[in-house]
N, CA, C and O atoms as a Tinker XYZ file with bonds, in Angstrom:
   340  protein
     1  N      0.370000   -1.300000    0.014000    73     2
     2  CA    -0.023000    0.172000   -0.423000    64     1     3
     3  C      0.971000    1.471000    0.083000    63     2     4     5
     4  O      0.528000    2.605000   -0.094000    81     3
     5  N      2.203000    1.316000    0.660000    73     3     6
     6  CA     2.834000    2.577000    1.074000    64     5     7
     7  C      3.745000    2.553000   -0.574000    63     6     8     9
     8  O      3.901000    3.594000   -1.213000    81     7
     9  N      4.304000    1.103000   -1.095000    73     7    10
    10  CA     4.562000    1.719000   -2.774000    64     9    11
    11  C      3.608000    2.277000   -3.630000    63    10    12    13
    12  O      3.897000    3.212000   -4.378000    81    11
    13  N      2.301000    1.691000   -3.571000    73    11    14
    14  CA     1.667000    2.325000   -4.459000    64    13    15
    15  C      1.267000    3.579000   -4.317000    63    14    16    17
    16  O      0.978000    4.279000   -5.287000    81    15
    17  N      1.205000    4.027000   -2.972000    73    15    18
    18  CA     1.315000    5.683000   -2.635000    64    17    19
    19  C      2.047000    6.390000   -3.039000    63    18    20    21
    20  O      1.773000    7.501000   -3.492000    81    19
    21  N      3.148000    5.890000   -2.959000    73    19    22
    22  CA     4.664000    6.518000   -3.633000    64    21    23
    23  C      4.711000    6.217000   -4.599000    63    22    24    25
    24  O      5.393000    7.169000   -4.979000    81    23
    25  N      4.568000    5.645000   -5.472000    73    23    26
    26  CA     4.334000    5.563000   -7.092000    64    25    27
    27  C      3.585000    6.642000   -7.413000    63    26    28    29
    28  O      4.026000    7.702000   -7.857000    81    27
    29  N      2.035000    6.283000   -7.111000    73    27    30
    30  CA     0.863000    7.465000   -7.387000    64    29    31
    31  C      1.359000    8.789000   -7.291000    63    30    32    33
    32  O      1.388000    9.503000   -8.293000    81    31
    33  N      1.867000    9.308000   -5.859000    73    31    34
    34  CA     2.443000   10.392000   -5.719000    64    33    35
    35  C      3.746000   11.434000   -6.853000    63    34    36    37
    36  O      3.701000   12.563000   -7.339000    81    35
    37  N      4.555000   10.560000   -6.871000    73    35    38
    38  CA     5.809000   10.477000   -8.127000    64    37    39
    39  C      5.360000   10.604000   -9.467000    63    38    40    41
    40  O      5.854000   11.259000  -10.385000    81    39
    41  N      4.418000    9.930000   -9.448000    73    39    42
    42  CA     3.629000    9.944000  -11.268000    64    41    43
    43  C      2.785000   11.612000  -11.271000    63    42    44    45
    44  O      2.915000   12.506000  -12.108000    81    43
    45  N      2.170000   11.602000  -10.379000    73    43    46
    46  CA     1.470000   12.956000  -10.076000    64    45    47
    47  C      2.682000   13.983000  -10.257000    63    46    48    49
    48  O      2.893000   14.433000  -11.383000    81    47
    49  N      3.228000   14.244000   -9.521000    73    47    50
    50  CA     4.078000   15.501000   -9.510000    64    49    51
    51  C      4.834000   15.376000  -10.646000    63    50    52    53
    52  O      5.583000   16.322000  -10.891000    81    51
    53  N      4.823000   14.125000  -11.660000    73    51    54
    54  CA     6.000000   14.314000  -12.551000    64    53    55
    55  C      4.659000   14.786000  -14.076000    63    54    56    57
    56  O      4.995000   15.122000  -15.212000    81    55
    57  N      3.727000   14.698000  -13.743000    73    55    58
    58  CA     2.780000   15.354000  -14.462000    64    57    59
    59  C      2.443000   16.583000  -14.569000    63    58    60    61
    60  O      1.947000   17.205000  -15.509000    81    59
    61  N      2.823000   16.963000  -13.282000    73    59    62
    62  CA     2.266000   18.321000  -13.133000    64    61    63
    63  C      3.663000   18.878000  -13.348000    63    62    64    65
    64  O      3.509000   19.949000  -13.935000    81    63
    65  N      4.907000   18.655000  -13.151000    73    63    66
    66  CA     6.128000   19.258000  -13.429000    64    65    67
    67  C      5.754000   19.370000  -14.831000    63    66    68    69
    68  O      5.398000   20.469000  -15.255000    81    67
    69  N      5.809000   18.048000  -15.832000    73    67    70
    70  CA     5.814000   17.970000  -17.359000    64    69    71
    71  C      4.875000   18.900000  -17.643000    63    70    72    73
    72  O      5.229000   19.642000  -18.560000    81    71
    73  N      3.720000   19.152000  -17.158000    73    71    74
    74  CA     2.988000   20.197000  -18.204000    64    73    75
    75  C      3.121000   21.523000  -17.465000    63    74    76    77
    76  O      2.206000   22.215000  -17.912000    81    75
    77  N      3.733000   22.158000  -16.648000    73    75    78
    78  CA     4.219000   23.222000  -16.406000    64    77    79
    79  C      5.340000   23.564000  -17.426000    63    78    80    81
    80  O      5.111000   24.419000  -18.282000    81    79
    81  N      6.717000   22.841000  -17.365000    73    79    82
    82  CA     7.560000   22.773000  -18.619000    64    81    83
    83  C      7.057000   22.879000  -19.611000    63    82    84    85
    84  O      7.342000   23.905000  -20.229000    81    83
    85  N      6.202000   22.029000  -20.180000    73    83    86
    86  CA     5.554000   22.091000  -21.468000    64    85    87
    87  C      4.636000   23.823000  -21.846000    63    86    88    89
    88  O      4.649000   24.352000  -22.957000    81    87
    89  N      4.099000   24.260000  -20.905000    73    87    90
    90  CA     3.255000   25.405000  -21.044000    64    89    91
    91  C      4.638000   26.468000  -21.195000    63    90    92    93
    92  O      4.634000   27.282000  -22.118000    81    91
    93  N      5.748000   26.408000  -20.286000    73    91    94
    94  CA     6.627000   27.147000  -20.544000    64    93    95
    95  C      7.456000   27.784000  -21.396000    63    94    96    97
    96  O      7.807000   28.957000  -21.520000    81    95
    97  N      7.788000   26.399000  -22.168000    73    95    98
    98  CA     7.942000   26.465000  -23.543000    64    97    99
    99  C      7.394000   26.651000  -24.126000    63    98   100   101
   100  O      7.914000   27.320000  -25.019000    81    99
   101  N      6.169000   26.409000  -24.305000    73    99   102
   102  CA     5.431000   26.692000  -26.160000    64   101   103
   103  C      5.137000   28.336000  -25.765000    63   102   104   105
   104  O      4.898000   29.112000  -26.690000    81   103
   105  N      5.167000   28.881000  -24.214000    73   103   106
   106  CA     4.981000   30.730000  -24.367000    64   105   107
   107  C      6.039000   31.230000  -24.213000    63   106   108   109
   108  O      6.076000   32.426000  -23.922000    81   107
   109  N      7.258000   30.473000  -24.357000    73   107   110
   110  CA     8.294000   30.836000  -24.854000    64   109   111
   111  C      8.642000   31.088000  -26.420000    63   110   112   113
   112  O      9.172000   32.010000  -27.041000    81   111
   113  N      8.113000   29.878000  -26.745000    73   111   114
   114  CA     8.110000   29.533000  -28.590000    64   113   115
   115  C      7.451000   30.732000  -28.882000    63   114   116   117
   116  O      7.958000   31.408000  -29.777000    81   115
   117  N      6.312000   31.209000  -28.271000    73   115   118
   118  CA     5.285000   31.789000  -28.864000    64   117   119
   119  C      6.098000   33.460000  -29.001000    63   118   120   121
   120  O      6.181000   34.202000  -29.979000    81   119
   121  N      6.550000   33.608000  -27.765000    73   119   122
   122  CA     7.104000   34.930000  -27.819000    64   121   123
   123  C      8.504000   35.386000  -28.862000    63   122   124   125
   124  O      8.677000   36.435000  -29.483000    81   123
   125  N      9.244000   34.353000  -28.783000    73   123   126
   126  CA    10.164000   34.727000  -30.303000    64   125   127
   127  C      9.675000   34.936000  -31.503000    63   126   128   129
   128  O     10.228000   35.676000  -32.317000    81   127
   129  N      8.531000   34.269000  -31.738000    73   127   130
   130  CA     7.965000   34.253000  -33.339000    64   129   131
   131  C      7.948000   35.655000  -33.800000    63   130   132   133
   132  O      7.499000   36.602000  -33.155000    81   131
   133  N      8.617000   35.711000  -35.281000    73   131   134
   134  CA     8.866000   36.611000  -36.004000    64   133   135
   135  C      7.448000   37.681000  -35.870000    63   134   136   137
   136  O      7.684000   38.889000  -35.846000    81   135
   137  N      6.297000   37.311000  -35.802000    73   135   138
   138  CA     5.271000   38.278000  -35.702000    64   137   139
   139  C      5.139000   38.814000  -34.186000    63   138   140   141
   140  O      4.532000   39.823000  -33.827000    81   139
   141  N      5.707000   38.086000  -33.545000    73   139   142
   142  CA     5.267000   38.960000  -31.881000    64   141   143
   143  C      6.746000   39.701000  -31.664000    63   142   144   145
   144  O      6.716000   40.633000  -30.861000    81   143
   145  N      7.770000   39.468000  -32.150000    73   143   146
   146  CA     8.992000   40.422000  -32.057000    64   145   147
   147  C      8.632000   41.638000  -32.779000    63   146   148   149
   148  O      8.555000   42.714000  -32.186000    81   147
   149  N      8.352000   41.495000  -34.336000    73   147   150
   150  CA     7.882000   42.333000  -35.432000    64   149   151
   151  C      6.779000   43.292000  -34.033000    63   150   152   153
   152  O      7.105000   44.430000  -33.696000    81   151
   153  N      6.338000   43.039000  -33.809000    73   151   154
   154  CA     4.880000   43.837000  -32.847000    64   153   155
   155  C      5.356000   44.413000  -32.185000    63   154   156   157
   156  O      5.263000   45.640000  -32.227000    81   155
   157  N      6.363000   43.511000  -30.925000    73   155   158
   158  CA     6.703000   44.165000  -29.660000    64   157   159
   159  C      7.938000   45.184000  -30.119000    63   158   160   161
   160  O      8.176000   46.132000  -29.371000    81   159
   161  N      8.566000   45.050000  -31.080000    73   159   162
   162  CA     9.632000   46.102000  -31.814000    64   161   163
   163  C      8.697000   47.295000  -32.112000    63   162   164   165
   164  O      8.851000   48.314000  -31.439000    81   163
   165  N      7.844000   47.258000  -32.960000    73   163   166
   166  CA     6.612000   48.209000  -33.130000    64   165   167
   167  C      6.068000   49.328000  -32.238000    63   166   168   169
   168  O      5.986000   50.551000  -32.348000    81   167
   169  N      5.725000   48.418000  -31.304000    73   167   170
   170  CA     4.770000   48.940000  -29.920000    64   169   171
   171  C      6.217000   49.948000  -29.073000    63   170   172   173
   172  O      6.179000   51.072000  -28.573000    81   171
   173  N      7.067000   49.225000  -29.172000    73   171   174
   174  CA     8.086000   50.199000  -28.526000    64   173   175
   175  C      8.942000   51.267000  -29.152000    63   174   176   177
   176  O      9.579000   52.054000  -28.451000    81   175
   177  N      8.960000   51.300000  -30.422000    73   175   178
   178  CA     9.271000   52.245000  -31.302000    64   177   179
   179  C      7.989000   53.183000  -31.054000    63   178   180   181
   180  O      8.162000   54.212000  -30.401000    81   179
   181  N      6.793000   52.894000  -31.515000    73   179   182
   182  CA     5.943000   53.977000  -31.202000    64   181   183
   183  C      6.025000   54.087000  -29.599000    63   182   184   185
   184  O      5.601000   55.194000  -29.932000    81   183
   185  N      6.112000   54.069000  -28.536000    73   183   186
   186  CA     6.450000   54.592000  -26.936000    64   185   187
   187  C      7.583000   55.512000  -27.289000    63   186   188   189
   188  O      7.364000   56.723000  -27.317000    81   187
   189  N      8.934000   54.976000  -27.597000    73   187   190
   190  CA    10.105000   55.804000  -27.871000    64   189   191
   191  C      9.788000   56.890000  -28.451000    63   190   192   193
   192  O     10.536000   57.831000  -28.185000    81   191
   193  N      8.648000   57.172000  -29.395000    73   191   194
   194  CA     8.695000   58.027000  -30.086000    64   193   195
   195  C      7.804000   59.080000  -29.856000    63   194   196   197
   196  O      8.008000   60.147000  -30.436000    81   195
   197  N      6.688000   58.933000  -28.976000    73   195   198
   198  CA     5.911000   59.779000  -28.007000    64   197   199
   199  C      6.771000   60.321000  -26.988000    63   198   200   201
   200  O      6.659000   61.503000  -26.664000    81   199
   201  N      7.658000   59.526000  -26.430000    73   199   202
   202  CA     8.421000   60.007000  -25.360000    64   201   203
   203  C      9.440000   61.180000  -25.822000    63   202   204   205
   204  O      9.882000   61.948000  -24.967000    81   203
   205  N      9.756000   61.292000  -26.991000    73   203   206
   206  CA    10.879000   61.663000  -27.834000    64   205   207
   207  C     10.107000   63.101000  -28.057000    63   206   208   209
   208  O     10.528000   64.126000  -27.521000    81   207
   209  N      8.896000   63.080000  -28.929000    73   207   210
   210  CA     8.390000   64.420000  -28.684000    64   209   211
   211  C      7.863000   65.464000  -27.668000    63   210   212   213
   212  O      7.953000   66.690000  -27.735000    81   211
   213  N      7.136000   64.481000  -26.450000    73   211   214
   214  CA     7.029000   64.984000  -25.488000    64   213   215
   215  C      8.337000   65.655000  -25.019000    63   214   216   217
   216  O      8.276000   66.831000  -24.659000    81   215
   217  N      9.315000   65.112000  -25.001000    73   215   218
   218  CA    10.676000   65.836000  -24.199000    64   217   219
   219  C     11.064000   66.630000  -25.120000    63   218   220   221
   220  O     11.772000   67.530000  -24.668000    81   219
   221  N     10.850000   66.685000  -26.541000    73   219   222
   222  CA    11.330000   67.783000  -27.336000    64   221   223
   223  C     10.436000   68.772000  -27.334000    63   222   224   225
   224  O     10.790000   69.853000  -27.804000    81   223
   225  N      9.109000   68.618000  -26.813000    73   223   226
   226  CA     7.898000   69.693000  -26.685000    64   225   227
   227  C      8.153000   70.624000  -25.289000    63   226   228   229
   228  O      7.960000   71.839000  -25.242000    81   227
   229  N      8.687000   69.684000  -24.027000    73   227   230
   230  CA     8.957000   70.570000  -22.641000    64   229   231
   231  C     10.446000   71.234000  -23.159000    63   230   232   233
   232  O     10.852000   72.341000  -22.805000    81   231
   233  N     10.870000   70.685000  -23.702000    73   231   234
   234  CA    12.342000   71.829000  -23.688000    64   233   235
   235  C     12.040000   72.780000  -24.590000    63   234   236   237
   236  O     12.452000   73.906000  -24.312000    81   235
   237  N     11.257000   72.611000  -25.894000    73   235   238
   238  CA    10.950000   73.879000  -26.508000    64   237   239
   239  C      9.735000   75.162000  -25.347000    63   238   240   241
   240  O      9.477000   76.211000  -25.937000    81   239
   241  N      9.389000   75.089000  -24.543000    73   239   242
   242  CA     8.579000   75.419000  -23.592000    64   241   243
   243  C      9.225000   75.924000  -23.117000    63   242   244   245
   244  O      9.226000   77.155000  -23.118000    81   243
   245  N     10.394000   74.930000  -22.256000    73   243   246
   246  CA    11.491000   75.514000  -20.975000    64   245   247
   247  C     12.605000   76.360000  -21.567000    63   246   248   249
   248  O     13.237000   77.127000  -20.841000    81   247
   249  N     12.962000   76.202000  -23.345000    73   247   250
   250  CA    13.896000   77.341000  -23.756000    64   249   251
   251  C     12.890000   78.686000  -23.747000    63   250   252   253
   252  O     13.022000   79.708000  -23.074000    81   251
   253  N     11.895000   78.364000  -24.668000    73   251   254
   254  CA    11.028000   80.122000  -24.367000    64   253   255
   255  C     10.734000   80.863000  -23.264000    63   254   256   257
   256  O     10.621000   82.085000  -23.170000    81   255
   257  N     10.619000   80.021000  -22.441000    73   255   258
   258  CA    10.145000   80.449000  -21.043000    64   257   259
   259  C     12.157000   81.094000  -20.465000    63   258   260   261
   260  O     12.395000   82.103000  -19.801000    81   259
   261  N     12.858000   80.426000  -20.835000    73   259   262
   262  CA    14.299000   80.793000  -20.481000    64   261   263
   263  C     14.495000   82.213000  -20.738000    63   262   264   265
   264  O     14.621000   83.142000  -19.941000    81   263
   265  N     14.496000   82.190000  -22.361000    73   263   266
   266  CA    14.194000   83.065000  -23.265000    64   265   267
   267  C     13.692000   84.557000  -22.875000    63   266   268   269
   268  O     14.208000   85.636000  -23.166000    81   267
   269  N     12.878000   84.364000  -22.352000    73   267   270
   270  CA    11.827000   85.140000  -21.655000    64   269   271
   271  C     12.483000   85.800000  -20.744000    63   270   272   273
   272  O     12.850000   86.929000  -21.069000    81   271
   273  N     12.786000   85.360000  -19.503000    73   271   274
   274  CA    13.198000   85.863000  -18.652000    64   273   275
   275  C     14.613000   86.277000  -18.968000    63   274   276   277
   276  O     14.988000   87.186000  -18.227000    81   275
   277  N     15.388000   85.932000  -19.730000    73   275   278
   278  CA    16.756000   86.397000  -20.275000    64   277   279
   279  C     16.584000   87.928000  -21.095000    63   278   280   281
   280  O     17.414000   88.837000  -21.092000    81   279
   281  N     15.453000   87.914000  -21.681000    73   279   282
   282  CA    15.028000   89.166000  -22.460000    64   281   283
   283  C     14.722000   90.190000  -21.158000    63   282   284   285
   284  O     15.445000   91.176000  -21.012000    81   283
   285  N     13.867000   89.980000  -20.429000    73   283   286
   286  CA    13.324000   90.484000  -19.352000    64   285   287
   287  C     14.696000   91.319000  -18.588000    63   286   288   289
   288  O     14.933000   92.511000  -18.397000    81   287
   289  N     15.277000   90.326000  -18.342000    73   287   290
   290  CA    16.350000   90.680000  -17.487000    64   289   291
   291  C     17.088000   91.858000  -17.993000    63   290   292   293
   292  O     17.341000   92.776000  -17.214000    81   291
   293  N     17.524000   91.922000  -19.470000    73   291   294
   294  CA    18.809000   92.316000  -19.924000    64   293   295
   295  C     17.723000   93.631000  -20.846000    63   294   296   297
   296  O     18.245000   94.611000  -21.376000    81   295
   297  N     16.432000   93.415000  -20.868000    73   295   298
   298  CA    16.167000   94.719000  -21.430000    64   297   299
   299  C     16.363000   94.499000  -22.937000    63   298   300   301
   300  O     15.950000   95.509000  -23.508000    81   299
   301  N     16.828000   93.583000  -23.828000    73   299   302
   302  CA    16.292000   92.952000  -24.962000    64   301   303
   303  C     15.133000   92.522000  -25.662000    63   302   304   305
   304  O     14.571000   91.492000  -25.290000    81   303
   305  N     14.432000   93.583000  -27.231000    73   303   306
   306  CA    13.323000   93.090000  -27.391000    64   305   307
   307  C     13.539000   91.737000  -28.273000    63   306   308   309
   308  O     14.588000   91.263000  -28.710000    81   307
   309  N     12.153000   91.260000  -28.394000    73   307   310
   310  CA    12.161000   90.083000  -29.338000    64   309   311
   311  C     12.333000   90.748000  -30.298000    63   310   312   313
   312  O     12.566000   91.956000  -30.330000    81   311
   313  N     12.204000   89.798000  -31.426000    73   311   314
   314  CA    12.405000   89.737000  -32.623000    64   313   315
   315  C     11.007000   91.007000  -33.458000    63   314   316   317
   316  O     11.028000   92.114000  -33.996000    81   315
   317  N     10.069000   90.063000  -33.141000    73   315   318
   318  CA     8.797000   90.933000  -33.642000    64   317   319
   319  C      8.570000   92.194000  -33.083000    63   318   320   321
   320  O      7.877000   92.806000  -33.896000    81   319
   321  N      8.848000   93.038000  -31.907000    73   319   322
   322  CA     8.586000   94.281000  -31.351000    64   321   323
   323  C      9.980000   94.683000  -31.978000    63   322   324   325
   324  O      9.786000   95.708000  -32.632000    81   323
   325  N     11.285000   94.305000  -32.048000    73   323   326
   326  CA    11.712000   95.450000  -32.910000    64   325   327
   327  C     11.726000   95.406000  -34.045000    63   326   328   329
   328  O     12.502000   96.177000  -34.609000    81   327
   329  N     10.921000   94.536000  -34.836000    73   327   330
   330  CA    10.696000   95.056000  -36.060000    64   329   331
   331  C      9.252000   95.835000  -36.340000    63   330   332   333
   332  O      8.905000   96.364000  -37.396000    81   331
   333  N      8.656000   95.769000  -35.339000    73   331   334
   334  CA     7.338000   97.053000  -35.312000    64   333   335
   335  C      6.051000   95.949000  -35.492000    63   334   336   337
   336  O      4.939000   96.471000  -35.581000    81   335
   337  N      6.112000   94.582000  -35.547000    73   335   338
   338  CA     5.275000   94.099000  -35.992000    64   337   339
   339  C      4.239000   93.738000  -34.520000    63   338   340
   340  O      3.158000   93.165000  -34.652000    81   339
């Protein structure tokens, strides 16, 4: 009776571990398929592009603010007011 229980427990553990390994290998195989790799690369590039655009816009705003501060501090007119527009 004890041997049968141990055999059943071992077989059950083997089946569970085997199923876990097969599922992990299947998920890894799907992750490296060309369509998934291309999709992940496209999403990463789109995210990078949007972050780059946001950073550039923030930089332009900060530069304009700093330019306005310096023009006010040193009493330098901007091009539009200097030309009378």
